[in-house]
N, C-alpha and C positions, 0 to 999 in steps of 0.2 A: 909624529904617531904612523908606523902603518900602516895601518888597519885589517891588518892578520886577512890580504890576498880581496879584498872590499872593491876594490880600485871596477874588475873584470866584467863586478857581481853587472853592472848596465846592463852588458852587450847578451849578456842571455837573459840576463830579463827579457826583451829583445827579443829573441830567439822566439823561448818559449810562449811570450802572448799573439807572438803573431802564432807560431805557430798549434795551438788550440785554437786560438783564431778560426783555422782552414779550418780545422776538425769539424770543428759548431755547424760550417758554412757547410763541409760533404753533409753531416749526419740530417739537417735540417733540409734540403734537394734529397737527400735519399728519403726522407718521409713525404718529402710533397712526392717525388717517383712514384712514390708506392701508392702514395694513396687515388694518382692517377691511372697508372695500373688498374688496381681491385676497382676506380668505376667504370674503368673501356673495357678489363673482361664482363662486364655485371653485365653495359650497353648489346656485345658482341656474344652472351650467352645468352638474350632473352629476344634478342635478333633471330638468334640460329630458333632459338627451341618455338620463336612464329613458323617462318620458316621449315621444321620435320614436320611441327603440332595442320598443316597445313597440308605436306605429303604424304604425312599418314592413315585423313582423311580421304583425301583422292588412293591411296595406296590403297586401304579397305574402300572407301566405293569401290575401285577395281576390281578387285576378290570378291563384294562382295555383284558385282555383277557377272563374271565369269563363275561361282558356285549357283546361281538360278539360273544360269541360263542351262550349266552340265544339271540341272534338279528336272530341271523341261523338261531330256533328254533332247536338247540341238546338239550334242559338245560326243561324241566319246570321251572314257576316260584318258587311253592316247591325247588327243585335244586339250584334253584341260589339263593336266599335269603341264604336256610342250608348251600352250600358250604360261603357265602360273612361271616354269622356268622360263619364257621366251623375258616377261616382265619380272617378274627378280623375286615374285611374291613369293 
């Protein structure tokens, strides 16, 4: 009997099986990459938040010092605004 052309089925079974295996490995690789990217992004955000909070407290303190000097009359309005502009506050 001829078997209706099923003699070549073994080759296609190996081809599709190999393609499915590659597809599964790609999906696993993408999942691992996504977890690593999300984890490193969280660490980077935390480091940035720590830096910006320290920077903001420094900026707030600098602004407070300028406000106090202006309130005591140690500098006029023009000097006060010039220093604020220079410091980027």
